[in-house]
C-alpha positions in Angstrom: -4.1 0.2 -16.3 -1.1 1.1 -14.3 -0.1 -0.9 -10.8 1.1 2.1 -9.2 0.8 6.5 -9.9 2.6 9.4 -9.4 1.1 10.9 -6.4 1.5 15.3 -7.0 2.4 18.0 -4.2 0.2 21.1 -4.2 1.9 22.5 -7.3 0.8 19.9 -9.1 4.4 18.1 -9.3 5.0 14.4 -8.4 6.0 13.8 -5.2 5.8 10.3 -4.1 3.9 7.1 -5.7 1.5 4.7 -4.5 0.0 1.5 -5.1 -2.8 -0.9 -3.4 -2.6 -3.1 -1.0 -4.6 -5.7 -1.1 -3.4 -6.9 2.2 -4.0 -3.8 4.5 -7.2 -2.8 1.8 -5.4 0.4 1.9 -3.1 2.8 -0.7 0.9 2.8 0.0 3.3 5.5 -1.1 6.4 5.0 -1.2 8.6 8.8 -2.6 12.1 9.5 -4.3 14.1 8.2 -2.0 13.2 4.2 -3.0 14.8 3.0 -6.6 12.4 2.9 -9.0 12.5 1.3 -12.3 9.8 3.8 -14.1 8.0 0.8 -15.0 4.2 1.4 -13.8 2.7 -2.0 -15.1 5.7 -3.9 -13.9 6.7 -1.8 -10.8 10.2 -2.2 -9.0 11.2 -0.2 -5.8 13.5 -1.2 -3.4 14.4 -1.3 -0.3 11.7 -2.8 0.7 8.5 -0.8 2.2 7.8 -0.9 6.0 4.0 0.4 7.1 3.0 0.5 10.2 -0.4 2.0 11.4 -3.2 1.8 14.1 -6.8 0.8 13.0 -10.2 0.2 14.9 -10.0 -3.6 15.2 -12.0 -5.8 13.6 -12.5 -3.0 10.6 -10.5 -1.7 7.2 -10.9 0.6 4.5 -13.5 -1.9 2.8 -15.4 -2.2 6.3 -14.5 1.3 7.9 -15.9 1.9 11.6 -18.7 3.6 12.4 -18.5 7.4 13.3 -17.8 7.9 17.0 -15.8 4.9 17.2 -14.6 3.8 20.4 -13.4 0.3 21.3 -10.2 -1.1 21.3 -7.3 -0.3 18.0 -4.5 -2.6 16.9 -1.3 -1.8 15.5 -0.8 -3.0 11.9 2.5 -3.2 10.4 3.2 -4.0 6.5 6.2 -5.5 5.1 7.3 -6.1 1.6 9.5 -6.0 -1.3 7.5 -4.5 -5.0 9.4 -6.5 -7.9 8.3 -6.9 -11.3 4.5 -5.8 -10.6 4.2 -8.5 -7.4 4.0 -7.9 -4.3 6.5 -10.2 -1.4 5.2 -9.8 2.3 7.3 -10.5 5.2 6.8 -12.6 7.5 6.7 -9.9 10.3 3.4 -8.7 8.6 0.2 -8.7 10.9 -2.5 -9.6 8.0 -3.4 -12.5 6.3 -1.0 -12.6 2.9 2.2 -12.8 5.6 5.0 -14.7 3.7 3.2 -14.7 0.4 3.3 -13.1 -3.0 0.4 -11.2 -4.9 0.4 -10.0 -8.3 -0.2 -6.2 -7.7 -3.8 -4.9 -8.6 -3.8 -1.9 -11.1 -4.9 1.1 -9.9 -8.8 2.2 -10.7 -8.9 6.2 -11.0 -12.4 6.1 -10.4 -12.1 4.4 -7.1 -8.8 6.0 -5.8 -8.1 7.1 -2.5 
């Protein structure tokens, strides 16, 4: 199974690429502004990908906050390079994989999004 997959726009045309981030436990995407080697099994793209987002503190996509959550939020940073199917998380990441290199996970079309 592939490690990146094409995202389509409303006209069913390619708009961007997505991959699963095991640190953020959600999908990240990059579009044609990034240089991509076109290999969905051993992807390489550049430059780095910097993702910033807010989420309910202590919750993830795998463990979502309850409906009506009114607690604190945390600012998240995920900054990485993807080379030959591996994600190198940079030290400015706010998650537990900062500074580590991990293999990309295959995209399971049955569980996507």
